mmCIF file of the C-alpha atoms, coordinates in Angstrom:
data_MODEL
# 
_entry.id   MODEL 
# 
loop_
_atom_site.group_PDB 
_atom_site.id 
_atom_site.type_symbol 
_atom_site.label_atom_id 
_atom_site.label_alt_id 
_atom_site.label_comp_id 
_atom_site.label_asym_id 
_atom_site.label_entity_id 
_atom_site.label_seq_id 
_atom_site.pdbx_PDB_ins_code 
_atom_site.Cartn_x 
_atom_site.Cartn_y 
_atom_site.Cartn_z 
_atom_site.occupancy 
_atom_site.B_iso_or_equiv 
_atom_site.pdbx_formal_charge 
_atom_site.auth_seq_id 
_atom_site.auth_comp_id 
_atom_site.auth_asym_id 
_atom_site.auth_atom_id 
_atom_site.pdbx_PDB_model_num 
ATOM 1  C CA . MET A 1 1  ? 139.429 156.837 183.461 1.00 0.00 ? 1  MET A CA 1 
ATOM 2  C CA . LYS A 1 2  ? 138.670 158.866 186.573 1.00 0.00 ? 2  LYS A CA 1 
ATOM 3  C CA . TYR A 1 3  ? 136.566 156.006 187.943 1.00 0.00 ? 3  TYR A CA 1 
ATOM 4  C CA . ILE A 1 4  ? 139.466 153.582 187.640 1.00 0.00 ? 4  ILE A CA 1 
ATOM 5  C CA . TYR A 1 5  ? 141.653 155.815 189.801 1.00 0.00 ? 5  TYR A CA 1 
ATOM 6  C CA . ILE A 1 6  ? 138.867 156.148 192.350 1.00 0.00 ? 6  ILE A CA 1 
ATOM 7  C CA . TYR A 1 7  ? 138.391 152.366 192.376 1.00 0.00 ? 7  TYR A CA 1 
ATOM 8  C CA . ILE A 1 8  ? 142.114 151.731 192.907 1.00 0.00 ? 8  ILE A CA 1 
ATOM 9  C CA . CYS A 1 9  ? 142.271 154.194 195.798 1.00 0.00 ? 9  CYS A CA 1 
ATOM 10 C CA . VAL A 1 10 ? 139.097 152.924 197.466 1.00 0.00 ? 10 VAL A CA 1 
ATOM 11 C CA . ILE A 1 11 ? 139.904 149.206 197.154 1.00 0.00 ? 11 ILE A CA 1 
ATOM 12 C CA . ASN A 1 12 ? 143.434 149.710 198.495 1.00 0.00 ? 12 ASN A CA 1 
ATOM 13 C CA . LEU A 1 13 ? 142.203 151.791 201.426 1.00 0.00 ? 13 LEU A CA 1 
ATOM 14 C CA . LEU A 1 14 ? 139.509 149.211 202.148 1.00 0.00 ? 14 LEU A CA 1 
ATOM 15 C CA . THR A 1 15 ? 142.015 146.337 202.009 1.00 0.00 ? 15 THR A CA 1 
ATOM 16 C CA . PHE A 1 16 ? 144.386 148.219 204.306 1.00 0.00 ? 16 PHE A CA 1 
ATOM 17 C CA . LEU A 1 17 ? 141.552 148.771 206.793 1.00 0.00 ? 17 LEU A CA 1 
ATOM 18 C CA . ILE A 1 18 ? 140.446 145.129 206.595 1.00 0.00 ? 18 ILE A CA 1 
ATOM 19 C CA . PHE A 1 19 ? 143.960 143.975 207.528 1.00 0.00 ? 19 PHE A CA 1 
ATOM 20 C CA . GLY A 1 20 ? 143.892 146.396 210.461 1.00 0.00 ? 20 GLY A CA 1 
ATOM 21 C CA . ILE A 1 21 ? 140.451 145.260 211.593 1.00 0.00 ? 21 ILE A CA 1 
ATOM 22 C CA . ASP A 1 22 ? 141.492 141.611 211.409 1.00 0.00 ? 22 ASP A CA 1 
ATOM 23 C CA . LYS A 1 23 ? 144.585 142.353 213.489 1.00 0.00 ? 23 LYS A CA 1 
ATOM 24 C CA . TYR A 1 24 ? 142.441 144.123 216.076 1.00 0.00 ? 24 TYR A CA 1 
ATOM 25 C CA . LYS A 1 25 ? 140.024 141.187 216.150 1.00 0.00 ? 25 LYS A CA 1 
ATOM 26 C CA . SER A 1 26 ? 142.883 138.726 216.576 1.00 0.00 ? 26 SER A CA 1 
ATOM 27 C CA . LYS A 1 27 ? 144.154 140.592 219.639 1.00 0.00 ? 27 LYS A CA 1 
ATOM 28 C CA . LYS A 1 28 ? 140.681 140.709 221.205 1.00 0.00 ? 28 LYS A CA 1 
ATOM 29 C CA . ASN A 1 29 ? 139.839 137.072 220.323 1.00 0.00 ? 29 ASN A CA 1 
ATOM 30 C CA . TYR A 1 30 ? 136.813 138.184 218.295 1.00 0.00 ? 30 TYR A CA 1 
ATOM 31 C CA . TYR A 1 31 ? 135.430 136.454 215.221 1.00 0.00 ? 31 TYR A CA 1 
ATOM 32 C CA . ARG A 1 32 ? 138.050 136.918 212.489 1.00 0.00 ? 32 ARG A CA 1 
ATOM 33 C CA . ILE A 1 33 ? 138.023 137.851 208.824 1.00 0.00 ? 33 ILE A CA 1 
ATOM 34 C CA . SER A 1 34 ? 138.871 134.760 206.777 1.00 0.00 ? 34 SER A CA 1 
ATOM 35 C CA . GLU A 1 35 ? 142.218 134.505 205.014 1.00 0.00 ? 35 GLU A CA 1 
ATOM 36 C CA . LYS A 1 36 ? 140.297 133.818 201.819 1.00 0.00 ? 36 LYS A CA 1 
ATOM 37 C CA . SER A 1 37 ? 138.601 137.213 202.163 1.00 0.00 ? 37 SER A CA 1 
ATOM 38 C CA . LEU A 1 38 ? 141.934 138.951 202.769 1.00 0.00 ? 38 LEU A CA 1 
ATOM 39 C CA . PHE A 1 39 ? 143.345 137.361 199.601 1.00 0.00 ? 39 PHE A CA 1 
ATOM 40 C CA . PHE A 1 40 ? 140.175 138.206 197.669 1.00 0.00 ? 40 PHE A CA 1 
ATOM 41 C CA . PHE A 1 41 ? 140.544 141.908 198.425 1.00 0.00 ? 41 PHE A CA 1 
ATOM 42 C CA . CYS A 1 42 ? 144.233 141.782 197.507 1.00 0.00 ? 42 CYS A CA 1 
ATOM 43 C CA . PHE A 1 43 ? 143.509 140.138 194.159 1.00 0.00 ? 43 PHE A CA 1 
ATOM 44 C CA . ILE A 1 44 ? 140.668 142.472 193.122 1.00 0.00 ? 44 ILE A CA 1 
ATOM 45 C CA . GLY A 1 45 ? 143.046 145.412 193.176 1.00 0.00 ? 45 GLY A CA 1 
ATOM 46 C CA . GLY A 1 46 ? 143.885 145.987 196.829 1.00 0.00 ? 46 GLY A CA 1 
ATOM 47 C CA . GLY A 1 47 ? 147.319 144.384 196.805 1.00 0.00 ? 47 GLY A CA 1 
ATOM 48 C CA . ILE A 1 48 ? 149.196 147.539 197.712 1.00 0.00 ? 48 ILE A CA 1 
ATOM 49 C CA . GLY A 1 49 ? 146.843 148.254 200.606 1.00 0.00 ? 49 GLY A CA 1 
ATOM 50 C CA . GLY A 1 50 ? 147.177 144.662 201.771 1.00 0.00 ? 50 GLY A CA 1 
ATOM 51 C CA . PHE A 1 51 ? 150.959 144.742 201.516 1.00 0.00 ? 51 PHE A CA 1 
ATOM 52 C CA . ILE A 1 52 ? 151.205 147.983 203.477 1.00 0.00 ? 52 ILE A CA 1 
ATOM 53 C CA . GLY A 1 53 ? 148.634 146.734 205.995 1.00 0.00 ? 53 GLY A CA 1 
ATOM 54 C CA . MET A 1 54 ? 150.594 143.544 206.583 1.00 0.00 ? 54 MET A CA 1 
ATOM 55 C CA . TYR A 1 55 ? 153.648 145.474 207.672 1.00 0.00 ? 55 TYR A CA 1 
ATOM 56 C CA . ILE A 1 56 ? 152.037 148.484 209.370 1.00 0.00 ? 56 ILE A CA 1 
ATOM 57 C CA . PHE A 1 57 ? 149.870 146.225 211.533 1.00 0.00 ? 57 PHE A CA 1 
ATOM 58 C CA . ARG A 1 58 ? 152.402 143.354 211.627 1.00 0.00 ? 58 ARG A CA 1 
ATOM 59 C CA . HIS A 1 59 ? 149.634 141.032 210.567 1.00 0.00 ? 59 HIS A CA 1 
ATOM 60 C CA . LYS A 1 60 ? 150.088 137.720 208.722 1.00 0.00 ? 60 LYS A CA 1 
ATOM 61 C CA . THR A 1 61 ? 153.790 138.440 208.174 1.00 0.00 ? 61 THR A CA 1 
ATOM 62 C CA . LYS A 1 62 ? 154.872 135.043 209.530 1.00 0.00 ? 62 LYS A CA 1 
ATOM 63 C CA . LYS A 1 63 ? 152.714 133.123 207.079 1.00 0.00 ? 63 LYS A CA 1 
ATOM 64 C CA . TRP A 1 64 ? 154.799 132.230 204.023 1.00 0.00 ? 64 TRP A CA 1 
ATOM 65 C CA . TYR A 1 65 ? 151.811 132.205 201.689 1.00 0.00 ? 65 TYR A CA 1 
ATOM 66 C CA . PHE A 1 66 ? 150.897 135.788 202.617 1.00 0.00 ? 66 PHE A CA 1 
ATOM 67 C CA . ASN A 1 67 ? 154.499 136.880 202.094 1.00 0.00 ? 67 ASN A CA 1 
ATOM 68 C CA . PHE A 1 68 ? 154.346 135.258 198.650 1.00 0.00 ? 68 PHE A CA 1 
ATOM 69 C CA . LEU A 1 69 ? 150.791 135.842 197.418 1.00 0.00 ? 69 LEU A CA 1 
ATOM 70 C CA . VAL A 1 70 ? 150.250 139.449 198.494 1.00 0.00 ? 70 VAL A CA 1 
ATOM 71 C CA . PRO A 1 71 ? 153.285 140.721 196.503 1.00 0.00 ? 71 PRO A CA 1 
ATOM 72 C CA . VAL A 1 72 ? 152.147 138.517 193.598 1.00 0.00 ? 72 VAL A CA 1 
ATOM 73 C CA . SER A 1 73 ? 148.757 140.249 193.761 1.00 0.00 ? 73 SER A CA 1 
ATOM 74 C CA . VAL A 1 74 ? 150.527 143.622 193.565 1.00 0.00 ? 74 VAL A CA 1 
ATOM 75 C CA . ILE A 1 75 ? 152.495 142.553 190.482 1.00 0.00 ? 75 ILE A CA 1 
ATOM 76 C CA . LEU A 1 76 ? 149.437 141.052 188.788 1.00 0.00 ? 76 LEU A CA 1 
ATOM 77 C CA . GLY A 1 77 ? 147.481 144.177 189.670 1.00 0.00 ? 77 GLY A CA 1 
ATOM 78 C CA . PHE A 1 78 ? 150.054 146.394 187.971 1.00 0.00 ? 78 PHE A CA 1 
ATOM 79 C CA . TYR A 1 79 ? 149.935 144.239 184.840 1.00 0.00 ? 79 TYR A CA 1 
ATOM 80 C CA . GLY A 1 80 ? 146.144 144.175 184.881 1.00 0.00 ? 80 GLY A CA 1 
ATOM 81 C CA . TRP A 1 81 ? 145.769 147.925 185.312 1.00 0.00 ? 81 TRP A CA 1 
ATOM 82 C CA . TYR A 1 82 ? 148.412 148.520 182.642 1.00 0.00 ? 82 TYR A CA 1 
ATOM 83 C CA . TYR A 1 83 ? 146.465 146.479 180.083 1.00 0.00 ? 83 TYR A CA 1 
ATOM 84 C CA . ILE A 1 84 ? 143.182 148.132 181.048 1.00 0.00 ? 84 ILE A CA 1 
ATOM 85 C CA . TYR A 1 85 ? 144.842 151.534 180.690 1.00 0.00 ? 85 TYR A CA 1 
ATOM 86 C CA . LYS A 1 86 ? 146.264 150.606 177.270 1.00 0.00 ? 86 LYS A CA 1 
ATOM 87 C CA . ALA A 1 87 ? 142.855 149.335 176.117 1.00 0.00 ? 87 ALA A CA 1 
ATOM 88 C CA . LEU A 1 88 ? 141.162 152.572 177.188 1.00 0.00 ? 88 LEU A CA 1 
ATOM 89 C CA . ILE A 1 89 ? 143.798 154.727 175.483 1.00 0.00 ? 89 ILE A CA 1 
ATOM 90 C CA . LYS A 1 90 ? 143.213 152.946 172.157 1.00 0.00 ? 90 LYS A CA 1 
ATOM 91 C CA . ASN A 1 91 ? 139.466 153.638 172.327 1.00 0.00 ? 91 ASN A CA 1 
# 
């Protein structure tokens, strides 16, 4: 159970940082992190970090699909972690 909490914290921090790095790269006209990669990190458990990163860094907030899919990843993440938690409690 402890490892799940560590994973959630690490993946959300990593996703937050990736949004910040991509924003920095966009300002400097450097090679960017793909939108597919940003969504990937959101959907493997980093939705909260991605959501916070979007608004802290003001990054991808004008794209309707980010405003829709990142909160969806948060909701799906909560459901997913809830069912994993319930499965571990039963065992």
